[in-house]
Backbone as CSV, one residue per row, in Angstrom:
resi,resn,N_x,N_y,N_z,CA_x,CA_y,CA_z,C_x,C_y,C_z
1,MET,-34.883,-42.571,68.950,-35.500,-43.517,68.507,-36.936,-43.359,68.790
2,ASP,-37.568,-42.439,69.442,-38.772,-41.860,69.574,-39.225,-41.420,68.260
3,LYS,-38.366,-40.016,67.880,-38.486,-39.461,66.797,-38.633,-40.480,65.555
4,VAL,-38.285,-41.469,65.189,-38.022,-42.628,64.534,-39.887,-43.122,64.390
5,LYS,-40.020,-43.837,65.601,-41.156,-43.951,65.883,-42.665,-43.239,65.417
6,ASN,-42.499,-41.734,65.862,-43.369,-40.874,65.745,-43.428,-40.784,64.111
7,TYR,-42.319,-40.290,63.508,-42.244,-40.437,61.983,-43.329,-41.356,61.370
8,PHE,-43.178,-42.578,61.609,-43.834,-43.570,61.160,-45.223,-43.847,61.868
9,SER,-45.512,-43.284,62.884,-47.230,-43.249,63.538,-48.227,-43.354,62.631
10,ASP,-48.304,-42.832,61.621,-49.249,-42.491,60.646,-49.318,-43.523,59.325
11,TRP,-47.898,-44.503,59.649,-48.012,-45.378,58.068,-48.943,-46.630,58.709
12,SER,-49.437,-47.190,57.610,-50.171,-48.360,57.602,-48.810,-49.743,57.571
13,ILE,-49.452,-51.041,57.854,-48.359,-51.819,57.920,-47.976,-51.966,56.181
14,PHE,-49.004,-51.956,55.672,-48.761,-52.098,53.889,-47.718,-51.227,53.734
15,GLU,-47.839,-49.568,54.059,-46.707,-48.755,53.540,-45.554,-49.085,54.321
16,LYS,-45.329,-49.527,55.602,-43.857,-49.730,56.078,-43.624,-51.196,55.235
17,VAL,-44.228,-52.100,54.727,-43.809,-53.268,54.096,-43.270,-52.971,53.116
18,TRP,-43.769,-51.703,52.134,-43.749,-51.536,50.680,-42.210,-50.826,50.771
19,LEU,-42.122,-50.060,51.837,-40.831,-49.239,52.259,-39.630,-50.282,51.759
20,ILE,-39.830,-51.118,52.809,-38.876,-52.277,53.274,-38.525,-53.123,52.103
21,THR,-39.533,-53.127,51.634,-39.460,-54.301,50.420,-38.963,-53.534,49.123
22,VAL,-38.995,-52.519,48.437,-38.601,-51.307,47.534,-36.946,-51.635,47.874
23,CYS,-36.609,-51.112,49.191,-35.234,-50.874,49.623,-34.339,-52.396,49.281
24,THR,-34.947,-53.264,49.680,-34.647,-54.808,50.057,-34.262,-55.467,48.183
25,ILE,-35.601,-54.888,47.555,-35.337,-55.363,46.115,-34.121,-54.636,45.429
26,MET,-33.956,-53.455,45.625,-33.125,-52.567,45.258,-31.571,-53.272,45.273
27,THR,-31.564,-53.301,46.781,-30.312,-53.674,47.188,-29.916,-55.175,46.693
28,VAL,-31.084,-56.034,46.626,-30.602,-57.333,46.245,-30.122,-57.388,44.882
29,ILE,-30.898,-56.687,44.089,-30.242,-56.461,42.009,-29.246,-56.036,42.273
30,TRP,-29.011,-55.098,43.056,-27.507,-54.142,42.841,-26.228,-55.088,43.588
31,TYR,-26.738,-55.898,44.311,-25.772,-56.999,44.508,-25.566,-58.249,43.639
32,ILE,-26.790,-58.706,43.183,-26.291,-59.985,42.099,-25.947,-59.696,41.054
33,ASN,-26.183,-57.772,40.436,-25.753,-57.479,39.363,-24.199,-57.039,39.320
34,GLY,-23.777,-57.188,40.507,-22.343,-56.455,40.868,-21.553,-55.012,40.378
35,ASP,-23.161,-54.424,40.914,-22.739,-53.072,40.531,-22.169,-51.949,41.386
36,SER,-21.659,-50.680,41.319,-21.118,-50.217,42.058,-21.740,-49.459,43.022
37,PRO,-21.194,-48.699,44.143,-21.870,-48.389,44.964,-22.515,-47.035,44.952
38,PHE,-21.899,-46.457,43.765,-22.831,-45.267,43.121,-23.787,-45.456,42.802
39,LEU,-24.452,-46.871,41.789,-25.643,-47.169,41.555,-26.715,-47.507,42.444
40,LEU,-25.871,-48.012,43.905,-26.988,-48.498,44.638,-27.508,-47.337,45.320
41,ALA,-26.252,-46.270,45.236,-26.928,-44.655,46.218,-28.325,-44.474,45.224
42,LEU,-27.872,-44.382,43.815,-29.023,-43.680,42.751,-30.141,-44.224,43.040
43,THR,-30.143,-45.503,43.102,-31.413,-46.619,42.765,-32.159,-46.360,44.019
44,LEU,-31.498,-46.496,45.572,-32.158,-45.977,46.797,-32.767,-44.866,46.862
45,THR,-31.900,-43.719,46.680,-32.552,-42.447,46.901,-33.749,-41.931,46.030
46,GLY,-33.592,-42.831,44.786,-34.642,-42.733,44.010,-35.921,-43.161,44.422
47,CYS,-35.976,-44.568,45.059,-37.088,-44.934,45.535,-37.366,-44.281,47.009
48,LEU,-36.345,-43.906,47.689,-36.923,-43.205,48.836,-37.590,-41.819,48.605
49,ASN,-36.994,-41.031,47.580,-37.885,-39.888,46.995,-39.172,-40.158,47.016
50,LEU,-39.650,-41.175,46.021,-41.170,-41.312,45.370,-41.989,-41.976,46.655
51,VAL,-41.001,-42.949,47.447,-41.970,-43.493,48.327,-42.770,-42.869,49.792
52,LEU,-41.712,-41.915,49.959,-41.882,-40.757,50.666,-42.568,-39.465,50.394
53,GLY,-42.358,-39.558,48.971,-43.448,-38.682,48.372,-44.889,-39.014,48.292
54,ALA,-45.223,-40.356,48.164,-46.303,-40.623,48.176,-46.928,-40.515,49.299
55,LYS,-46.119,-40.952,50.209,-46.806,-40.709,51.470,-47.010,-39.481,51.862
56,GLY,-46.609,-38.300,51.341,-47.018,-36.950,51.410,-45.568,-36.597,52.656
57,LYS,-44.616,-37.039,52.466,-43.453,-36.626,53.736,-42.682,-35.672,52.898
58,ILE,-42.357,-34.596,53.608,-41.252,-33.418,53.014,-39.867,-34.039,52.956
59,ALA,-39.599,-35.064,53.502,-38.546,-35.755,53.897,-37.851,-36.399,52.467
60,GLY,-38.957,-36.342,51.382,-38.831,-37.236,50.094,-38.257,-36.208,49.166
61,LEU,-38.489,-34.998,49.252,-37.563,-33.746,48.921,-36.276,-33.950,49.068
62,TYR,-35.744,-33.969,49.537,-34.393,-34.065,49.928,-33.808,-35.209,49.533
63,PHE,-34.376,-36.336,49.455,-34.071,-37.695,48.460,-33.770,-37.246,47.410
64,ALA,-34.711,-36.336,46.807,-34.992,-35.946,45.699,-33.862,-35.411,44.829
65,ILE,-33.290,-34.413,45.743,-32.421,-33.453,45.448,-30.915,-34.351,45.105
66,ILE,-30.727,-35.235,46.065,-29.759,-36.042,46.064,-29.727,-36.728,44.847
67,ASN,-30.885,-37.372,44.306,-31.215,-38.350,43.290,-31.022,-37.752,41.953
68,CYS,-31.266,-36.194,41.944,-31.062,-35.757,41.133,-29.662,-35.539,40.510
69,LEU,-29.145,-35.420,41.151,-27.382,-35.193,41.184,-26.811,-36.587,40.683
70,LEU,-27.053,-37.767,41.293,-26.456,-38.891,40.853,-27.120,-39.444,39.804
71,TYR,-28.667,-39.090,39.376,-29.284,-39.440,38.083,-28.492,-38.704,36.890
72,SER,-28.110,-37.634,36.932,-27.839,-36.962,35.901,-26.699,-37.167,35.554
73,TYR,-25.736,-37.760,36.573,-24.470,-38.050,36.319,-24.283,-39.430,35.432
74,GLN,-25.038,-40.322,35.989,-25.328,-41.447,35.205,-25.923,-41.405,33.494
75,CYS,-26.939,-40.268,33.255,-27.477,-40.047,32.195,-26.345,-39.182,31.113
76,MET,-25.690,-38.656,31.960,-24.622,-38.111,30.603,-23.545,-39.024,30.277
77,GLY,-23.247,-40.020,30.773,-22.695,-41.279,30.371,-23.063,-41.834,29.381
78,VAL,-24.481,-41.705,29.104,-25.183,-42.349,28.013,-25.775,-41.408,26.952
79,LYS,-25.260,-40.013,26.709,-25.916,-38.774,26.043,-27.458,-38.602,26.225
80,LEU,-27.829,-38.992,27.260,-29.025,-38.457,27.495,-29.540,-36.941,28.284
81,TYR,-29.298,-36.021,27.322,-29.065,-34.773,27.489,-30.318,-34.184,28.267
82,GLY,-31.603,-34.448,27.526,-32.623,-33.809,28.181,-32.842,-34.323,29.514
83,GLU,-32.973,-35.705,29.918,-32.499,-36.155,31.012,-31.906,-34.824,32.171
84,VAL,-30.489,-34.991,31.875,-29.300,-33.827,32.660,-29.993,-32.900,32.697
85,MET,-30.160,-31.934,31.757,-30.879,-30.963,32.086,-32.086,-30.647,32.893
86,TYR,-33.089,-31.481,32.546,-34.023,-31.490,33.698,-33.826,-31.574,34.909
87,ASN,-32.930,-32.836,35.236,-32.720,-32.602,36.627,-31.772,-31.482,37.280
88,MET,-30.830,-31.404,36.607,-29.831,-30.368,37.057,-30.551,-28.786,37.214
89,LEU,-31.239,-28.729,35.942,-31.691,-27.079,35.830,-33.064,-26.896,36.388
90,PHE,-33.729,-27.897,36.441,-35.641,-27.895,36.685,-35.695,-28.514,37.943
91,SER,-35.419,-30.019,38.029,-36.027,-30.855,39.212,-35.293,-30.314,40.396
92,ILE,-34.114,-29.811,40.098,-33.492,-29.387,42.051,-33.654,-27.874,42.628
93,PRO,-34.033,-27.309,41.502,-34.405,-26.063,42.070,-36.153,-26.026,42.615
94,VAL,-36.847,-26.884,41.956,-38.378,-27.380,42.276,-38.602,-27.607,43.192
95,SER,-37.355,-28.870,43.696,-37.462,-29.630,44.840,-37.185,-28.465,45.920
96,ALA,-35.913,-27.984,45.987,-35.996,-26.894,47.011,-36.995,-25.830,47.129
97,ILE,-37.704,-25.520,46.142,-39.049,-24.403,46.399,-40.235,-25.221,47.003
98,ALA,-40.251,-26.393,46.123,-41.516,-27.351,47.334,-41.417,-27.806,48.944
99,ILE,-39.911,-27.790,49.153,-39.630,-27.608,50.844,-40.137,-26.530,51.319
100,TYR,-40.027,-25.301,51.123,-40.849,-24.350,51.340,-42.122,-24.364,51.256
101,LEU,-43.194,-24.243,50.073,-44.124,-24.380,49.810,-44.982,-25.310,50.464
102,TRP,-44.356,-26.730,50.631,-44.950,-27.445,51.586,-44.771,-27.295,52.884
103,ASN,-43.847,-26.956,53.416,-43.941,-26.350,54.738,-45.074,-25.311,55.168
104,LYS,-45.602,-24.524,54.435,-46.428,-23.438,54.553,-47.481,-23.936,54.309
105,ASN,-47.783,-25.404,53.698,-49.407,-25.456,53.441,-49.308,-26.745,54.315
106,LYS,-49.269,-26.725,55.749,-49.187,-28.168,56.272,-50.801,-27.958,57.417
107,ASP,-51.101,-28.855,57.731,-52.227,-28.933,58.896,-51.753,-29.032,60.362
108,ASP,-52.487,-28.603,61.056,-51.686,-28.583,62.440,-51.076,-29.907,62.815
109,ASP,-51.443,-30.896,62.003,-50.867,-32.136,62.662,-50.029,-32.687,61.573
110,GLY,-49.481,-31.572,60.821,-48.225,-32.199,60.049,-48.482,-32.473,58.627
111,LYS,-49.802,-32.791,58.457,-50.122,-33.014,57.154,-50.009,-32.071,56.037
112,ILE,-49.456,-32.594,54.378,-49.744,-31.606,53.646,-51.167,-31.493,53.300
113,ARG,-51.604,-30.377,52.402,-52.788,-30.299,52.340,-52.610,-30.148,50.352
114,PHE,-53.266,-31.679,49.959,-53.173,-31.683,48.518,-54.391,-31.294,48.138
115,LYS,-54.465,-31.347,46.590,-55.185,-30.639,45.668,-55.642,-31.175,44.416
116,VAL,-57.022,-31.514,44.161,-57.484,-32.255,42.828,-57.395,-30.806,41.737
117,MET,-56.986,-31.509,40.281,-57.262,-30.503,39.319,-58.560,-30.217,38.671
118,PRO,-58.932,-29.229,38.703,-59.781,-28.840,37.631,-60.125,-29.036,35.922
119,MET,-60.866,-29.728,35.161,-61.006,-30.454,34.220,-60.348,-29.472,33.372
120,LYS,-60.661,-27.904,33.040,-59.884,-26.978,31.995,-58.334,-27.134,32.539
121,VAL,-58.185,-26.972,33.413,-56.442,-26.922,34.179,-56.077,-28.348,33.115
122,ILE,-56.496,-29.527,33.609,-56.085,-30.754,32.938,-55.936,-30.439,31.316
123,ILE,-56.956,-30.015,30.712,-56.847,-30.101,29.000,-55.889,-28.936,28.299
124,ALA,-55.424,-27.721,29.395,-54.743,-27.195,28.843,-53.077,-27.623,29.119
125,THR,-52.809,-28.589,30.264,-52.229,-29.304,30.590,-51.497,-30.261,29.439
126,PHE,-52.471,-31.096,29.021,-52.132,-31.988,27.936,-51.918,-31.403,26.332
127,VAL,-52.577,-30.106,26.198,-52.376,-29.330,24.917,-51.004,-28.937,24.624
128,GLY,-50.527,-28.179,25.802,-49.426,-27.281,26.459,-48.116,-28.765,26.425
129,THR,-48.474,-29.726,26.940,-47.199,-30.877,27.012,-46.951,-31.342,25.241
130,LEU,-48.083,-31.366,25.015,-47.702,-32.486,23.331,-47.100,-31.060,22.608
131,ILE,-47.119,-29.763,22.878,-46.646,-28.933,21.558,-45.406,-28.927,22.248
132,ALA,-44.952,-29.091,23.587,-43.164,-29.130,23.822,-42.539,-30.136,23.806
133,VAL,-43.180,-31.418,23.921,-42.418,-32.254,23.589,-41.857,-32.557,21.867
134,PHE,-42.763,-32.118,21.027,-42.175,-31.933,19.548,-41.124,-31.048,19.275
135,LEU,-41.167,-29.608,19.890,-40.106,-28.143,20.106,-38.805,-28.967,20.810
136,TYR,-38.964,-29.428,21.617,-37.640,-29.811,22.408,-36.949,-31.237,22.169
137,ALA,-37.658,-31.971,21.138,-37.089,-33.262,20.495,-36.102,-32.346,19.630
138,LYS,-36.588,-31.446,18.528,-35.931,-30.868,17.944,-34.940,-30.584,18.547
139,VAL,-34.299,-29.816,19.249,-33.578,-28.966,20.194,-32.712,-30.191,20.493
140,LEU,-32.901,-31.576,21.171,-31.926,-32.413,21.448,-31.821,-33.292,20.090
141,ASN,-32.390,-33.059,19.022,-31.633,-33.415,17.578,-30.434,-32.972,17.323
142,LEU,-30.462,-31.391,17.529,-29.560,-30.191,17.197,-28.363,-30.574,17.583
143,LEU,-28.329,-31.146,19.039,-27.635,-31.082,20.235,-26.845,-32.949,19.779
144,GLY,-27.495,-33.481,18.978,-26.860,-34.990,18.970,-26.736,-35.933,19.913
145,GLY,-28.107,-35.611,20.537,-28.782,-36.204,21.568,-29.166,-37.831,21.296
146,ASN,-29.119,-38.533,22.103,-29.573,-40.202,22.130,-31.059,-40.081,22.295
147,LEU,-31.806,-40.930,21.366,-33.182,-41.241,21.609,-33.714,-40.209,21.894
148,ALA,-34.043,-38.849,21.037,-33.956,-37.805,21.257,-35.548,-37.371,21.299
149,PHE,-36.490,-38.101,20.682,-37.956,-37.993,20.981,-38.183,-38.509,22.190
150,MET,-37.833,-39.557,22.284,-38.193,-40.314,23.757,-37.564,-39.582,25.311
151,ASP,-36.513,-38.966,24.750,-35.742,-37.901,25.980,-36.417,-37.183,25.865
152,SER,-37.116,-36.560,25.092,-38.026,-34.966,24.961,-39.090,-35.317,26.024
153,LEU,-39.713,-36.413,25.404,-41.037,-36.970,25.866,-41.038,-37.349,27.536
154,THR,-40.070,-37.794,28.039,-39.974,-38.263,29.388,-39.160,-37.128,29.927
155,THR,-38.851,-36.185,29.504,-38.264,-34.795,30.191,-39.289,-33.782,30.286
156,VAL,-40.304,-33.577,29.007,-41.281,-32.932,29.233,-42.507,-32.755,30.047
157,VAL,-42.773,-34.580,29.949,-43.667,-34.737,31.266,-43.195,-34.404,32.242
158,SER,-41.917,-34.869,32.716,-41.380,-34.638,34.163,-41.337,-33.285,34.337
159,VAL,-41.230,-32.499,33.403,-41.271,-30.963,34.011,-42.857,-30.489,34.315
160,VAL,-43.616,-31.458,33.597,-44.981,-30.852,34.242,-45.127,-31.243,35.156
161,ALA,-45.106,-32.528,35.564,-45.612,-33.000,36.249,-44.636,-32.602,37.754
162,SER,-43.533,-32.213,37.421,-42.837,-31.617,38.812,-43.373,-30.307,39.016
163,ILE,-43.993,-29.581,38.049,-44.831,-28.390,38.327,-46.066,-28.609,39.048
164,LEU,-46.948,-29.686,39.022,-47.806,-30.143,39.742,-47.768,-30.603,40.810
165,TYR,-46.420,-31.117,41.003,-46.322,-31.580,42.307,-45.913,-30.438,43.123
166,LEU,-45.021,-29.273,42.546,-44.775,-28.209,43.574,-46.378,-27.546,43.954
167,MET,-47.416,-27.673,42.989,-48.493,-27.008,43.293,-49.570,-28.277,44.017
168,ARG,-48.924,-29.498,44.574,-49.629,-30.046,45.228,-50.717,-30.770,44.739
169,PHE,-50.999,-30.677,43.310,-51.954,-31.402,42.415,-51.821,-32.677,42.754
170,SER,-52.603,-34.078,43.234,-52.913,-35.351,42.932,-52.736,-35.881,41.674
171,GLU,-53.146,-35.262,40.799,-52.970,-35.771,39.472,-51.384,-35.688,38.853
172,GLN,-50.546,-35.133,39.155,-49.273,-35.270,38.851,-48.549,-36.662,38.622
173,TRP,-49.279,-37.355,39.494,-48.889,-38.929,39.833,-49.162,-40.039,38.936
174,LEU,-50.531,-39.456,38.174,-50.496,-40.040,36.876,-49.691,-39.875,35.666
175,MET,-48.842,-38.524,35.830,-48.060,-37.871,35.166,-46.592,-38.927,34.892
176,TRP,-46.599,-38.788,36.307,-45.184,-40.037,36.724,-45.653,-41.170,36.608
177,VAL,-46.420,-42.025,36.345,-46.771,-43.412,35.619,-46.473,-43.546,34.019
178,GLY,-46.520,-42.167,33.739,-46.435,-42.095,32.444,-45.005,-42.107,32.128
179,VAL,-44.119,-41.292,33.242,-43.029,-40.905,32.769,-42.322,-42.140,32.960
180,ASN,-42.512,-43.132,33.855,-41.852,-44.132,34.467,-41.807,-45.248,33.825
181,ALA,-43.168,-45.089,32.619,-43.621,-46.291,31.548,-42.088,-46.049,30.355
182,LEU,-42.312,-44.850,29.883,-41.466,-44.467,29.062,-40.152,-44.496,29.383
183,SER,-39.747,-43.864,30.693,-38.233,-44.480,31.141,-37.851,-46.000,30.936
184,ILE,-38.767,-46.854,31.433,-38.322,-48.294,31.357,-37.930,-48.537,30.131
185,VAL,-38.823,-48.232,28.980,-38.610,-48.502,27.777,-37.570,-47.737,27.042
186,MET,-36.742,-46.534,27.394,-35.700,-45.602,27.281,-34.709,-46.723,27.726
187,TRP,-34.974,-47.188,28.843,-33.596,-47.804,29.670,-33.274,-49.263,29.328
188,ILE,-34.826,-50.013,28.777,-34.474,-50.968,28.124,-33.559,-50.814,26.528
189,MET,-33.986,-49.699,26.087,-33.137,-49.565,24.451,-31.321,-49.092,25.243
190,VAL,-31.209,-48.520,26.327,-29.868,-48.285,26.727,-29.259,-49.596,26.883
191,TYR,-29.932,-50.361,27.815,-29.538,-52.187,27.718,-29.153,-52.697,26.684
192,ALA,-30.292,-52.479,25.767,-30.043,-53.690,24.547,-29.069,-52.499,23.657
193,SER,-28.422,-51.498,23.813,-27.071,-51.043,23.252,-26.089,-51.503,23.982
194,GLY,-26.046,-52.388,24.747,-24.526,-52.982,25.776,-24.477,-52.346,26.987
195,ASP,-25.007,-51.513,27.432,-24.892,-50.804,28.912,-25.585,-51.717,29.758
196,LYS,-25.036,-52.615,30.338,-25.660,-53.730,31.285,-25.792,-53.077,32.412
197,SER,-25.264,-51.796,33.043,-25.640,-51.366,33.972,-26.918,-50.552,34.236
198,ALA,-27.680,-51.214,33.230,-29.078,-50.077,33.015,-29.960,-51.197,33.764
199,ILE,-29.906,-52.178,33.743,-30.552,-53.072,34.451,-31.357,-52.884,35.795
200,ILE,-30.358,-52.098,36.682,-30.677,-51.961,37.999,-31.427,-51.023,38.019
201,ILE,-31.113,-49.743,36.807,-32.412,-48.612,36.573,-33.648,-48.936,36.301
202,ILE,-33.848,-49.824,35.229,-35.052,-50.293,35.146,-35.988,-50.977,35.804
203,VAL,-35.216,-51.567,36.750,-36.036,-52.063,37.900,-36.432,-50.805,39.124
204,MET,-35.523,-50.150,39.047,-35.773,-48.976,39.893,-37.354,-48.216,39.411
205,LYS,-36.788,-48.035,37.875,-38.120,-47.404,37.127,-39.471,-48.121,37.543
206,VAL,-39.360,-49.694,37.619,-40.664,-50.294,37.421,-41.036,-50.409,38.742
207,THR,-40.194,-50.607,40.141,-40.742,-50.036,41.242,-41.298,-48.410,41.502
208,ASN,-40.866,-47.301,40.470,-41.208,-46.166,40.562,-42.614,-46.260,40.198
209,LEU,-43.178,-46.983,38.936,-43.777,-46.957,38.637,-45.007,-47.306,39.363
210,LEU,-44.702,-48.073,40.036,-45.958,-48.718,41.096,-46.180,-48.040,42.266
211,ASN,-44.785,-47.244,42.712,-45.038,-46.097,43.848,-45.812,-44.943,43.038
212,SER,-45.849,-44.799,41.889,-46.574,-43.776,41.625,-48.382,-43.832,41.584
213,LEU,-48.595,-45.015,41.352,-49.943,-45.719,41.289,-50.633,-45.479,42.716
214,TYR,-49.763,-45.727,43.787,-50.121,-45.628,44.927,-50.108,-44.367,45.727
215,GLY,-49.305,-43.667,44.856,-49.308,-41.798,45.381,-50.148,-41.239,44.868
216,TYR,-50.899,-41.932,43.827,-52.114,-40.919,43.180,-53.256,-41.563,44.295
217,TYR,-53.574,-42.685,44.363,-54.353,-43.155,45.382,-54.325,-42.301,46.832
218,ASN,-53.112,-42.202,47.161,-53.191,-41.809,48.615,-53.267,-39.966,48.613
219,TRP,-52.467,-39.579,47.589,-52.844,-37.883,47.545,-54.174,-37.635,47.143
220,LYS,-54.959,-38.423,46.477,-56.499,-37.992,46.111,-57.382,-38.462,47.047
221,GLN,-56.873,-39.353,48.325,-57.717,-39.440,49.376,-57.712,-38.220,49.985
222,ILE,-56.087,-37.682,50.773,-56.041,-36.718,51.535,-56.868,-35.228,50.795
223,ALA,-56.639,-35.147,49.459,-57.345,-34.229,48.462,-58.928,-34.338,48.782
224,THR,-59.613,-35.376,49.010,-60.877,-35.424,48.981,-60.957,-35.045,50.651
225,ASP,-60.197,-35.649,51.998,-60.688,-35.153,52.596,-60.265,-33.881,53.108
226,VAL,-59.444,-32.936,52.405,-59.067,-31.304,52.553,-60.316,-30.806,51.964
227,GLU,-61.034,-31.342,50.725,-61.900,-30.217,50.334,-63.209,-30.757,51.076
228,ALA,-63.648,-32.135,51.855,-64.584,-32.296,52.500,-64.477,-31.261,53.711
229,VAL,-63.135,-30.918,54.358,-63.158,-30.205,55.612,-63.158,-28.568,55.297
230,GLU,-62.950,-28.151,54.153,-63.237,-27.000,53.714,-64.408,-26.691,53.054
231,ALA,-65.111,-27.681,52.751,-66.411,-27.255,52.177,-67.670,-26.420,53.261
């Protein structure tokens, strides 16, 4: 019990309420929709990954690995191959590496040292992302994937955001805002095509989008504090 209390000792009332609210919403939607236990596990691990990640907690990365496995299985069923390849071949290894790197970049009090991206890195990242989106969309079309351009867009931006996440740049959360917004549109299309189980994933993505906004705010604050100390 003491370990749990200590873990949440640096959380504000808002952050604790947000964590409880997110998990409650996903559970209620799951129950009302009559979905399988698999989908409950999928959505809860996804939310815990991002809520804990926004707070800068390494535990979020362990939930990220579990969520990647579950989400990949779900995407395979609706032929979103870009999402499957991203999660299985990229996101899981990145999360594992991030656990190691984040542990090496902690302050004495256990807080992770986050950073702010220089403008030239922001510009190079934007241009490179655009080029990669169009190239990968062609690959997905050749594979016969569903919603190839949208799938490519969410996948490529996710890859770039994951690299920035690994490097502890606070701006990666803004990319996740875009990824989640695009994912909402993509899963609405899946829902409109007749897959009613997509509704709970849409709710999860909306929740993730809101959490990404908070994640950017929190990481930016931490990065600013780090810069002030190191100046």
